[in-house]
Every structure is written in structure tokens, then in C-alpha cells.
N, C-alpha and C positions, 0 to 999 in steps of 0.2 A: 530617391532610394527605393529600390524594389524590395518588397517583402514577400517571402515564400512561406506559406503555412503548411505544416505537415498534415497529411491527410487524416491520420488517426489521432490527432491531438484532442484532448478533452476526455469527458466521461467514458469509462469502460462499462461493460455490461454489469459488473457487480456493483459499482458505484451507482449507476443509474437505477438499478433494481432497488437498492437500499433507500435512495432518495425518493423514489416513487412510492415505496411502502410507507415512508414517513409522511409524505404529503397526503396520501390516501387516508391514513389514520387521522391526520389533523382535520380532514374534511368530514370524516365519519363520526368521530367521537367528540363529546362535549367535556368529558372529564379530563383528568391529568394525563398527559402523554410525555413519556421520557424516552431518550435513547440511553442505553447503558454505555457510558463513555461517548466521546465524539463519534457521531455516525460515520463520518469520513474525515479525512485530514484536509479540510479547506475551511478557513474561518469565515469566508464570505457566505458560503452555503449554510454553515451552521447558524450564522446570524439571520439568514433568511428563514430558516426553520424556526428559530426562536421567535421571530415576529409572527409566525403562524401558531405559536403556542406549544412548540415541541422543545422541551427543556433537556439539558444534559445531566444525567445522573452519574456523578463521579464516583460515589461509593454506595454500596448496598446498605440501606438503612435498616433499623429494627423492624420486627414483624408488625403487621397491621397497617402498612403504609398505603397499599393499594394503588390503582392506576394502571394504565397500559405502558408496557416497556418494550422497546425495540432493540434487539441485539445489533450492535454495530457491524458494519461490513467486514471488519477484520476478524470477527469471531471472538469467542471468550472461552475460558477453561470450563469443563463440565461442572466443576464445583460452584462456579458463579451462577450457572443456570439453576442449579438446585437452590442456592441461597436466595435468588430472586423469587422463586416460587414460594419458599418459606417465608419471605418477607411480605407476601400477600399480593404481589403484582399479578394482574390478570387482565387481558391476556398477555402472554409473553410471545412476541412475534420475532421470529428468527430472520434478521436481515443479513446474516453471514453470506458473503460472496460464495457462490457454488464452487468456485475453484479452491477457495480456502477450505470449504467443507470437505472437498475431496482429499486434501492433504491431511486434514484431521482424521479421516477414516483410515488412511494409509498408516499413520502413526499409531492409532489405537489398535489396529490389527497387528502391527509389528510388536508393540509392547505387550499385547495380550499373548503373543506367541513366544515371549521370552527374549525378544531381540532388543538390542539397544538402538536408539535413534539419534542421528546427528542432523541438526537443522542448520543450514547455511543462512544466516540472517543477522539482524540487529537485535541484540539481547533485550533492549528496552522497548522495542516496537510492540504495539498491541497485538498484532497478528502472531508474532513469535511467542509472546506470553500465553496466548490462547493455545497455540500448537503444543507448547510444553505441557500444558495441563492434560493433554490427551496421551502423554507418554508414560503416565503412571510412575513417575520418578526415574524412568530409564532414558530421559532425554538430555542431550548435550547441544550447546549452541556454539558455532564457530563463525567468525566474521571474515576469516581469510585462511589461505592455505598454510600460513605460518603457524596458526593456532592448532593445526591437526597434531603436531608433535606433542602438545600438552594434554591431549586426550588420554583418559585411562585406557586400559586394555578392554576392548569391547567385544561383546558376544554377537557374532553375525550382524554387524552394524547395517542399518538402513539409512541411506543418505537422501534427504529431501531438501528443498529450498523454500524459504519465504517466497510467496508467489510473485513479489515485485523485486526480487534480487537481481543483481547484475549478472548477466549470463557468463561473462568472462571470469568473474570471481567464482561462480559455481563450478566452472570447468577446472579451474585451478585447484579448488578444494577436492573435487572428485579425483583428480590425478594424485594428489597427496594422500588421500584416503586409500586408494588402491595400491599405492606404493607401500603403505604402512601395514594395512590389514589384508589378510589372505582372501577374505570373502566379503565383498561389499555389495549390497543390494541397492542399486541406484534408481531413484525415481525423479524424472525431470519434471518438477512441479512449478517451474516458472510459467506463469499463465501466458496464453497466446497474445493477449493484449499488451502485456509487458514486452514480449519478444518483438512484436510489430513496432511498438514505439521506439525501442532501442535501435532496431535495425534501420528504421526510417531516419532516426536522428543521426546515425552514422553516415548514411547516404547523403542526407541533406547538408550536413556539416562540410562535406567534401565539395559542395556546389556553391557555397555562399562565403561571404567575407567574415561573418560573425553569426553567432547563434544566441537566441533569447529563449530561455526556458521559463514557462509560466506555471506557478503552482505554490501551494502552501509550504511554509518553511518546515513543518513537521511531517510532510508527506514523503514516505520512503521511496515511492516509485518516481516522484519528481526529483528527489535527490539523485537517484540512479541516472535519470535522463541528463541531469546537470553534469554528472561524472562522464557520461558518454560524450556529451558535447565538448567538455573540457579536454578529454583525451584526444580529440581530433586535432588539437593544436591551434584551432581558431579561437578568437576572443569569444568567451561565453559569459552571458549575463543571466542570472537567475532572479526573477522578480515575482512578487506575489500579486501586485497590482500595477496598473499603468503609471501610478504616481511615482514609482521607484525608477522609472526610466530616466536616465541622465542623457540629454541630447548630445553632450560633449563626447560621449563614448561612441557615438555613431558618425562623428564628423569624418567625411571623406570616404565612407563605405558605399559601395555600389549595391550590394545585395545582402539582406539579412534573413536568416531562417528563423522560424518560430515553431516551437513545439510546446507541449503542455502535459502535465501529469494527468493521470487517470481520474483524479478527483477535482480537476479544474473545470468549472462550468463554461459553456460556450460563450456566454455573454461577457465573461471576463477576458477570454481569449480575444474576442472581437474588439474589446476596448484597447487592449495592448496593440493589436494590429493597426487599429485606427490611429493611435498616437505615433507609431513608427512610420506609417505612411505619410503623416503630416510633417515629418521632420525634413 
């Protein structure tokens, strides 16, 4: 069986930057080091960081805690940054992906000017929760074009997307917004890395007998890749580790394509490819 690996599978710039920051701090400091929330959405990478002494801070503790804290790649609401400082963490190192930071600034500027903001994304995703915090109470979240009808009357709405959102879904929401509201300011904020991965997954799916998507179960961008692969009509399998590969599902296949989320490390992708090639 032939295995074709997507060229852009694995770490994107924002994830690599956040992981490099955490690793550098682990080498530099002897005191307590935390990430506020999971640094990225990949349990294998988080376990590796834990082994190096980087713990995950799930909630902001009372004042006087101390230690270094790294802001996750998905970003956080402004009030959380203030609460971390008040709790005594120092230094506070911003590991927010620059693409996410750009969306935060667009939202803050719009809300500051009295505009309402609509975010296309997953309500419970860490990035979206952080983006909403910059909207000063003027933010709305929709996951599909159908949800646009349920929005209140908005003032000069600004439309943005979670950076890892499905491009087709964003286009559908944009059309629904422009049909309902007279004036919509649209910002195409899906990052280039997400665009390349989704486009490549579509092309690759057309050339192979089945697709394998590798990445964390709680990874939004991996979920979107799995959606793209499934939409091709080809058999699509989403795995987090090579142990989840069922040889029976690949029986009789000639060619299998492999892609991976932006938070999936190269060593994990290589393990999956090696198992597939051995079938």
C-alpha cells in the first residue's frame, strides 16, 4: 500500500512558536513554570512538556502564587491577563499565536468603535472564548449560516472567523450575514496555515483511496481537516496515535493519504506513516 503524506501536515508557525517558548523557559528557569490552559491541543506534546516541568494551570489561583506562566497559543480574554498578574505570576509570557492576536485587535477596535462583532467558530473553543473577551460584551458566536437568523439586530456588524475555521462554513455565514444585514464589515481571518492544510487535504483526497487525519481529539483545526476529508466521499479515519489504526480498514486499498492538524508533532505523524506502510 502506498502512503502519500501532505506537505504541510504538522506544526504550524503559531504552535511551533508556543512550544519553543515553553521549552526555552523550561531550560532557563528552575522555579515553577505553568501554561494557562493547555498550551496546544495535543496530549502527547503536553505530556512531553510535563516531563520537562511545565505544568498546566487550569484555573487562576488566589494572590501570592508566583511562578512563570505562559499564555496558551489560543490566547485568553484580557481580564484573565489582569487576573494572572494580580495573582502574582511573573513573568507572564504571551504565547498567543500572532494570527490569533491579529483577530483580537480587529475585534477590540470594532467594539471600541461601537460596532457589534460576529465570530464564526466553536463557542466552547479556547480561542473563541478569548476572542469574545476582546469584544467588550458586543460579541456573538455562530457555528453555521443557519444560526445567523437567530442573531439580534446588530450595529454595523463586523464578521471574523476563528483562525482554524472551515472555509466553506465561513463563506456560507458571510453570505447569510450580507443577506440579512445592510452593512457587514468582513475580515477573512482564517489563517494561511489552515487554508493550505484544508486545500491540500481536498486535493489529496481526490488522488487516494482513503484519508487518515492525525491529531488531538480536542483540536479544532484537526476536526476541520477531518470534515474536509470526509466531505470528499472517500473513507476517512481520524486517529490520535498509531495504536488506533485498524489494519482491517485498509484491506484492499492501493493508496492512502495522510494529513495532520497544526498541533500534531512530526514524530507522531512519522509513526502513523510507518505503521501504514507496514500494512
